[in-house]
C-alpha positions in Angstrom: 182.4 145.4 91.9 185.2 148.5 92.2 183.8 151.9 92.8 186.2 154.3 90.6 184.9 157.4 91.6 183.8 159.0 94.1 186.4 158.0 96.3 185.3 156.0 99.4 185.8 158.0 102.4 185.8 156.4 106.0 183.3 157.6 108.6 185.0 159.5 111.2 183.3 157.1 113.7 182.5 152.9 113.4 178.9 152.3 113.0 179.8 148.7 113.3 181.6 146.6 114.9 185.0 145.3 113.3 186.1 147.1 109.9 184.6 149.4 107.8 185.0 147.7 104.5 184.9 150.1 101.5 182.4 149.3 99.6 184.6 149.7 96.4 186.5 146.6 97.6 186.7 144.1 94.4 183.7 141.8 95.3 180.2 141.5 94.5 178.1 144.7 96.0 175.1 143.6 97.9 172.0 144.6 96.9 171.5 147.3 99.5 175.0 148.6 98.8 174.0 149.4 95.1 170.6 150.8 96.5 172.3 153.8 98.3 174.9 154.4 95.4 172.1 154.9 93.2 169.7 156.5 95.6 166.8 158.8 94.0 167.5 162.8 95.7 165.1 163.6 98.6 163.7 166.0 96.3 162.3 163.2 94.4 160.6 161.6 97.8 159.9 164.7 100.0 156.2 164.0 99.6 156.5 160.8 101.2 158.2 161.9 103.9 157.2 164.2 107.1 158.4 167.5 105.2 154.5 167.8 103.7 156.4 169.2 100.3 155.3 168.1 96.9 158.1 166.2 95.3 159.3 167.0 91.7 159.5 163.8 89.8 163.3 162.9 88.4 163.3 161.2 85.5 165.9 158.9 85.2 167.5 156.8 82.1 169.2 153.0 82.1 171.0 152.1 79.1 173.9 150.2 77.9 176.0 150.4 75.1 178.7 148.7 73.1 182.2 149.9 73.1 181.0 151.1 69.2 178.0 153.0 70.8 175.4 150.7 70.1 172.5 150.6 71.9 171.4 147.0 71.2 172.2 144.3 69.0 170.2 141.8 66.6 167.1 144.5 68.2 167.7 143.3 71.9 170.1 144.8 74.6 170.7 141.5 76.3 173.9 140.4 74.4 175.5 143.5 75.6 174.6 142.9 79.0 176.3 141.1 81.9 175.6 140.0 85.3 176.5 142.9 87.4 174.5 145.3 84.7 171.2 143.0 85.5 171.7 143.1 89.2 172.1 147.0 88.6 169.2 147.2 86.5 167.1 145.3 88.9 168.0 147.8 91.6 167.2 150.3 89.3 163.9 149.2 88.9 163.3 147.9 92.8 164.1 151.9 93.5 161.3 153.3 91.1 157.7 154.3 91.4 157.1 153.9 87.5 159.2 152.8 84.7 158.3 154.2 81.6 159.1 152.8 78.1 158.2 153.2 74.3 155.8 150.5 73.2 158.4 149.7 70.4 160.2 148.6 73.5 157.4 146.5 74.8 157.1 144.7 71.8 160.6 144.0 71.0 161.8 142.8 74.6 158.6 140.8 75.6 158.0 143.0 78.5 156.2 141.8 81.4 154.9 143.3 85.0 157.5 144.6 87.3 157.6 142.3 89.9 157.2 142.2 93.9 161.0 141.8 95.4 161.0 140.8 98.9 164.7 142.0 99.6 163.4 145.8 98.9 160.1 145.3 100.5 161.2 147.0 103.4 162.8 149.8 101.5 159.9 150.8 99.5 157.4 150.2 102.3 159.2 152.9 104.5 159.8 155.1 101.5 155.9 154.8 100.9 156.0 153.3 97.7 153.8 150.2 96.8 155.3 146.7 96.2 156.5 147.4 92.8 157.3 149.9 90.2 154.1 150.5 87.6 155.1 150.4 84.1 154.0 153.5 82.2 154.2 152.8 78.2 154.5 155.6 75.7 152.7 155.2 72.2 150.4 157.6 70.1 149.1 154.5 68.0 148.4 152.2 70.9 149.1 149.5 68.8 149.7 147.3 71.8 148.6 143.3 72.9 146.4 144.5 75.7 146.0 140.4 76.4 149.5 140.2 77.5 150.1 139.8 81.5 152.1 143.6 81.3 148.4 144.8 81.5 146.1 142.1 82.6 148.4 140.6 85.6 150.7 143.4 86.9 150.7 144.2 90.9 150.3 147.8 90.4 148.1 148.7 87.3 150.2 149.3 83.6 150.0 153.1 82.5 149.1 153.6 79.2 150.6 157.8 78.3 149.1 158.4 75.1 147.7 161.6 73.4 143.8 162.6 73.6 143.2 162.3 70.1 144.5 158.6 70.0 141.9 155.9 68.5 139.1 156.0 70.9 138.6 152.3 70.6 142.3 151.5 71.5 141.9 153.5 74.6 139.0 151.6 75.5 140.6 148.2 75.0 143.4 149.2 77.2 141.1 150.7 80.1 139.1 147.5 79.9 142.3 145.7 80.2 142.7 147.2 83.4 145.5 150.0 82.4 145.2 153.6 83.4 145.2 155.7 80.4 146.5 158.8 80.8 146.6 161.6 78.5 149.8 163.4 77.5 149.2 165.4 74.5 146.1 167.4 72.9 146.8 165.6 69.4 147.6 161.6 68.8 151.2 162.1 70.1 152.4 161.9 73.4 154.6 165.3 74.7 157.6 164.2 76.3 157.7 167.2 78.4 154.2 166.5 80.1 155.3 163.4 81.2 157.0 163.7 84.3 154.5 165.5 85.5 151.4 163.9 84.5 153.2 160.9 86.1 153.8 162.5 89.4 150.5 163.6 89.7 149.6 160.0 89.6 151.8 159.5 92.8 155.2 158.3 90.4 157.6 160.7 91.3 160.9 158.5 91.4 160.7 157.7 87.5 162.7 155.7 85.5 163.1 155.5 81.5 164.6 152.5 80.2 164.3 153.5 76.4 164.2 152.6 73.7 166.4 154.9 72.5 163.5 157.1 70.6 161.9 157.9 73.8 165.0 158.5 75.5 166.1 160.8 72.8 162.7 162.7 72.6 163.2 163.2 76.4 166.8 164.8 76.6 165.4 166.6 73.8 162.6 168.2 76.1 165.0 169.0 78.6 163.4 166.5 81.4 166.0 163.7 81.6 167.3 164.2 84.7 170.1 161.7 84.8 171.6 158.6 83.1 172.9 155.8 84.4 174.7 154.3 81.2 176.5 151.0 81.1 179.5 151.0 79.0 179.9 146.9 77.7 183.3 145.9 76.7 181.9 144.5 73.1 182.2 145.8 69.8 179.2 144.8 67.1 179.7 147.5 64.3 176.5 147.0 62.1 173.7 150.2 62.1 172.0 149.6 65.3 170.8 152.9 67.2 173.0 154.7 69.6 171.2 155.1 73.1 169.8 158.9 72.1 168.1 158.2 68.3 166.9 161.6 67.0 167.5 165.2 66.1 170.6 166.5 66.9 170.6 169.7 69.7 171.5 172.9 68.8 173.9 172.8 71.7 175.2 169.9 73.3 173.4 169.0 77.0 175.5 169.3 79.8 175.7 166.5 82.3 178.1 165.6 85.3 179.4 162.3 86.0 178.8 161.7 89.8 179.6 157.9 89.9 181.2 155.2 88.4 181.7 151.6 88.6 183.6 148.9 87.1 183.3 145.1 87.4 184.3 142.5 84.6 185.4 145.2 82.2 181.9 147.1 82.3 181.6 150.4 83.3 178.9 151.6 85.1 178.5 155.4 85.3 175.8 157.9 86.5 175.4 161.5 85.3 173.3 164.2 86.4 172.3 166.9 84.5 174.3 170.2 85.3 172.7 172.4 88.0 172.7 175.3 85.6 171.2 173.5 82.9 167.4 174.9 82.8 164.7 172.6 83.2 161.9 172.7 80.4 
């Protein structure tokens, strides 16, 4: 893997014996190097440190797209992915407090609980995190199979984000399966602007959303998508697959700034942050 941006800066004094090899060298990066490159900003972790200040939830999106803009092929993202993409996917999960996904993505991709990973155990403990991220499912209808391991066997309870007026029987079924039901809207629909704050209230401030495209589009339209990690796959699909954001167009395009760009085997791994001048809703 090579770092294309920003350029590597050698330390002024060696921190380890021997030559200081830049992580942009053309070799597979270690999991720790990837984790350092994708670390959450300090403001998303202040509550776990010595400052005692409340952390602000930070919502990061992670998506893959083909060269011609498709977010999936045949309904799944895997045909667009690669070994390097899956390494980054796993690291982003390992850094998060909660992974936020839409109900359709849960059904289509066969979501399972996030697993404990020994490689990240010490890092998560030092950051005051649990053994694995929670999965937070956004659903208005609660048309979900609550007998699946995602709900019955997670290392940390799965969160179900729904509206207060969602079917009462389905809410009860979710609770009986062991899920934590959180109301993110007064009606049956979920208000995406309320999701980061509500999850932050449950101790989940480092947030990662893996879509799908409709959910990511709703977060972006609500002005709460702080960061986008986008893998550009060197593959073309054609067809009518959705883009990574599937929703109404913005009146004015939202501004994001490139903060890093990596490459491996023709795949580009970009990281964009919401421009400082863009107001958070």
